C-alpha positions as CSV (number, residue, x, y, z in Angstrom):
1,M,93.7,39.4,-73.5
2,M,92.6,35.7,-74.3
3,L,92.8,34.8,-78.1
4,Q,90.5,31.7,-79.3
5,I,91.1,29.7,-82.3
6,R,89.9,27.0,-84.3
7,R,90.7,25.2,-87.5
8,L,87.8,25.2,-89.9
9,N,89.1,22.3,-92.0
10,M,92.6,20.2,-92.1
11,D,93.6,22.5,-94.5
12,T,94.2,26.5,-94.0
13,S,90.5,27.5,-93.0
14,W,90.4,29.7,-89.6
15,Q,88.2,30.9,-87.4
16,L,89.7,33.0,-84.1
17,Q,88.2,35.5,-82.1
18,W,90.5,37.9,-80.0
19,G,88.9,40.2,-77.6
20,Q,85.4,40.9,-79.0
21,T,86.4,40.7,-82.7
22,I,85.6,37.1,-84.6
23,L,87.4,36.4,-87.8
24,L,87.0,33.9,-90.0
25,I,90.4,33.1,-92.2
26,D,90.7,31.6,-95.4
27,P,87.2,29.7,-95.6
28,W,86.6,26.9,-98.1
29,L,84.4,24.6,-96.3
30,Q,82.8,22.4,-99.3
31,G,83.0,22.0,-102.7
32,S,86.8,21.4,-105.0
33,E,88.9,24.6,-105.4
34,I,90.4,24.6,-109.0
35,D,93.1,26.2,-110.1
36,G,92.6,28.0,-113.0
37,F,91.6,24.9,-114.9
38,A,90.3,21.6,-113.7
39,W,92.7,19.8,-116.1
40,F,95.8,21.7,-114.3
41,N,94.5,21.1,-110.9
42,E,91.4,20.2,-109.0
43,Q,91.6,19.5,-105.5
44,W,88.9,18.1,-102.7
45,H,88.8,18.0,-99.1
46,T,90.0,14.2,-97.7
47,I,88.8,15.1,-94.4
48,P,85.1,16.9,-93.9
49,P,85.1,20.4,-93.2
50,I,83.3,21.7,-90.2
51,S,79.2,22.4,-91.4
52,I,79.1,25.9,-92.1
53,D,76.0,26.2,-89.5
54,L,78.5,25.5,-86.6
55,L,80.4,28.7,-86.9
56,G,78.1,30.5,-85.2
57,V,78.8,34.6,-84.9
58,Y,81.7,36.3,-86.9
59,H,82.1,39.8,-88.2
60,A,84.4,39.5,-91.2
61,I,86.3,37.1,-93.0
62,V,90.1,37.5,-93.9
63,I,91.4,36.3,-97.6
64,S,95.1,36.0,-97.4
65,Q,96.0,34.7,-101.2
66,P,93.8,35.5,-104.4
67,F,94.0,31.3,-105.3
68,S,90.7,29.1,-105.0
69,D,91.9,27.2,-101.9
70,H,92.2,30.2,-100.2
71,C,89.2,32.8,-101.6
72,H,86.8,30.1,-102.4
73,E,83.9,31.8,-104.2
74,E,81.3,28.7,-103.5
75,T,81.9,29.1,-99.7
76,L,81.5,32.8,-99.8
77,H,78.6,32.5,-101.2
78,Q,77.4,30.3,-98.7
79,L,78.5,32.7,-95.4
80,N,77.0,35.5,-94.0
81,S,77.4,38.9,-95.6
82,V,79.9,40.4,-93.2
83,P,82.9,42.6,-94.9
84,L,85.9,40.6,-96.8
85,L,89.0,42.0,-95.5
86,V,91.1,40.9,-98.7
87,N,94.7,40.6,-99.7
88,P,94.9,43.5,-102.9
89,K,96.0,40.7,-105.6
90,A,92.4,39.2,-104.5
91,K,90.3,42.1,-104.8
92,K,89.8,42.0,-108.3
93,R,88.0,38.6,-108.6
94,L,86.2,39.2,-105.6
95,V,84.8,42.5,-106.7
96,K,83.5,40.6,-109.6
97,E,81.8,38.0,-107.7
98,F,81.0,40.3,-104.7
99,G,80.4,43.7,-105.9
100,K,77.6,44.7,-103.8
101,R,79.5,43.7,-100.9
102,E,81.5,45.5,-98.5
103,I,85.3,44.5,-99.7
104,E,88.1,46.2,-97.7
105,T,91.8,45.9,-99.0
106,L,94.3,44.9,-96.3
107,P,97.5,47.7,-96.3
108,L,100.8,46.6,-97.4
109,W,103.0,46.4,-93.7
110,D,106.4,47.8,-95.8
111,K,104.3,50.9,-95.7
112,K,103.7,51.0,-92.2
113,E,100.0,50.9,-92.2
114,W,97.1,48.6,-90.7
115,L,93.4,48.3,-91.3
116,R,91.8,48.6,-88.1
117,F,88.8,46.2,-87.7
118,G,87.0,45.7,-84.4
119,N,89.6,45.7,-81.6
120,V,92.7,44.3,-84.3
121,D,94.4,45.8,-86.8
122,I,95.2,43.8,-89.8
123,A,97.8,44.1,-92.7
124,Y,99.3,41.6,-95.3
125,L,103.5,40.8,-95.5
126,K,104.4,40.7,-99.1
127,S,106.8,38.4,-100.0
128,S,110.2,39.0,-101.5
129,K,110.6,36.0,-103.8
130,V,111.5,36.6,-107.8
131,L,112.3,33.3,-109.3
132,S,109.4,31.1,-107.3
133,A,105.6,31.7,-106.4
134,A,105.4,34.3,-104.2
135,F,102.7,34.1,-101.4
136,D,101.9,36.5,-98.8
137,A,101.8,36.9,-94.7
138,I,99.0,38.5,-92.7
139,L,99.3,39.9,-89.8
140,I,96.6,40.2,-86.7
141,R,97.7,43.2,-84.1
142,N,96.2,43.2,-80.4
143,E,97.8,46.0,-78.7
144,H,101.5,44.6,-78.1
145,E,100.3,40.9,-79.4
146,L,100.7,39.5,-82.6
147,I,99.1,36.7,-85.0
148,V,101.4,35.6,-88.0
149,Y,99.5,33.1,-90.2
150,C,101.7,31.9,-93.1
151,P,100.0,29.0,-95.1
152,H,102.7,28.9,-97.6
153,G,105.9,29.8,-95.4
154,F,107.7,32.9,-95.7
155,E,111.1,34.2,-95.5
156,L,111.3,37.6,-93.6
157,T,113.8,40.1,-94.6
158,L,115.9,41.9,-92.0
159,E,113.6,45.0,-91.8
160,Q,110.6,42.7,-91.0
161,Q,112.6,40.1,-88.6
162,T,113.7,43.7,-86.9
163,Y,110.3,44.8,-86.8
164,L,108.3,42.0,-85.9
165,S,110.8,41.4,-82.4
166,R,108.7,44.5,-80.7
167,Y,105.9,42.2,-80.6
168,Q,104.8,39.0,-78.5
169,V,103.9,36.9,-80.8
170,K,101.0,34.6,-79.7
171,A,100.1,32.3,-82.4
172,L,102.7,31.7,-85.4
173,I,100.3,30.0,-88.0
174,V,102.5,28.1,-90.6
175,G,102.7,25.2,-93.4
176,F,105.2,22.6,-93.0
177,S,104.3,20.6,-96.0
178,S,107.3,20.6,-98.9
179,F,105.1,21.3,-102.5
180,K,107.5,22.0,-105.4
181,L,106.8,22.1,-109.4
182,P,108.9,22.8,-112.0
183,F,110.2,26.5,-112.2
184,F,108.1,27.3,-114.9
185,L,105.4,26.9,-112.8
186,G,106.0,28.5,-109.7
187,G,108.7,26.2,-108.1
188,V,108.6,26.1,-104.5
189,V,104.9,26.5,-103.3
190,N,105.6,25.2,-99.7
191,P,109.2,25.4,-98.6
192,G,108.3,22.9,-95.7
193,K,109.3,21.9,-92.1
194,T,112.8,23.7,-92.6
195,N,111.0,27.6,-93.5
196,A,108.7,26.7,-90.3
197,L,111.3,26.4,-88.0
198,E,113.2,29.2,-89.3
199,L,110.1,31.0,-88.7
200,A,109.9,29.7,-85.2
201,K,113.2,30.6,-84.4
202,V,112.8,33.9,-85.3
203,L,109.6,34.9,-84.0
204,N,109.3,32.8,-80.9
205,P,106.1,32.2,-80.6
206,Q,104.0,31.4,-77.8
207,T,101.8,28.8,-79.7
208,I,102.7,27.3,-83.2
209,F,99.7,25.4,-85.6
210,H,100.5,23.6,-88.6
211,T,98.2,24.8,-91.6
212,H,97.8,24.1,-95.6
213,D,98.9,20.4,-94.9
214,E,95.9,18.5,-95.6
215,N,96.9,15.5,-98.2
216,K,93.7,16.3,-100.4
217,A,92.2,14.6,-103.3
218,S,93.0,15.9,-106.7
219,K,93.4,15.9,-110.1
220,G,95.0,17.2,-113.3
221,I,98.4,18.0,-114.6
222,V,99.7,19.4,-110.9
223,K,99.3,16.0,-109.1
224,R,101.4,14.2,-111.9
225,I,104.2,16.5,-111.4
226,A,104.8,18.2,-107.9
227,K,107.1,16.8,-105.7
228,I,105.4,16.8,-102.3
229,K,106.2,15.9,-98.4
230,Y,103.5,15.4,-95.6
231,P,105.8,15.2,-92.3
232,T,103.4,13.2,-89.6
233,V,102.4,14.8,-86.3
234,E,105.4,14.1,-84.5
235,E,107.7,15.3,-87.1
236,M,106.0,18.1,-87.0
237,K,106.7,18.5,-83.2
238,E,110.6,17.8,-83.4
239,E,112.7,20.5,-82.1
240,L,109.5,22.7,-81.0
241,E,108.8,21.5,-77.6
242,A,105.6,23.1,-75.8
243,Q,105.4,25.6,-78.7
244,F,103.5,23.5,-81.1
245,V,100.1,22.7,-80.7
246,F,98.2,19.9,-83.0
247,L,94.5,20.7,-83.9
248,G,92.3,17.7,-85.3
249,Q,89.3,17.4,-87.1
250,A,86.9,17.8,-83.8
251,Y,87.6,21.5,-84.8
252,E,87.3,22.5,-81.2
253,W,88.3,26.4,-79.9
254,Y,91.8,26.4,-78.5
255,S,92.6,29.2,-75.9
256,I,95.6,31.0,-75.6
257,V,96.7,32.7,-72.3
258,S,99.0,35.6,-71.9
């Protein structure tokens, strides 16, 4: 079954159509995002996202993380009132903000559970990190095929590797940038290209897209103390041959066929 996917910004917002199901993932399409307090970290897109009125039809919105660059209430208020399919860490803030909307909690894959929506199944993988910031991954399944979404990279356990090897990974959407804070503020936020290559080796995806790599405008403490490296497109392509596909700011659909 053909998978169609497109960027919605040059950071980590996506739209996909798989069969009859159309999903938005982590839409941040207007305004700034604030992590806690503006004096700590506030960011803006440097490249304009797609206009909301160009999104067309979508049936649900997937939220992968509880942080505002993934869970952006200002954008969500402007979108259609479709179901929100959310990481449980994000549910509390979303219920508070959108109490009357349908909000479904994504199950933890380690419990071998899936949330059925349309013709796809969705779950999340919990990070095993302890001493640094923990960011989860999202799995979207269509029969024996899989999308793996890791905006902050991911370290797969042996059990997770064994399980995922059963599937054909149609698309790996993964961050390539490196973002490090002092350990007391979370440590490694994005592990960078090395981790992306490790995931590509283990999962052997048909297609790889980079995500969460926009060099955003920002202000606050984080800007002054973070150590950040944004690889070029050429650097991201290295070692990945034809698997890597760069989707730019034209925000056009890309089709992946079996």
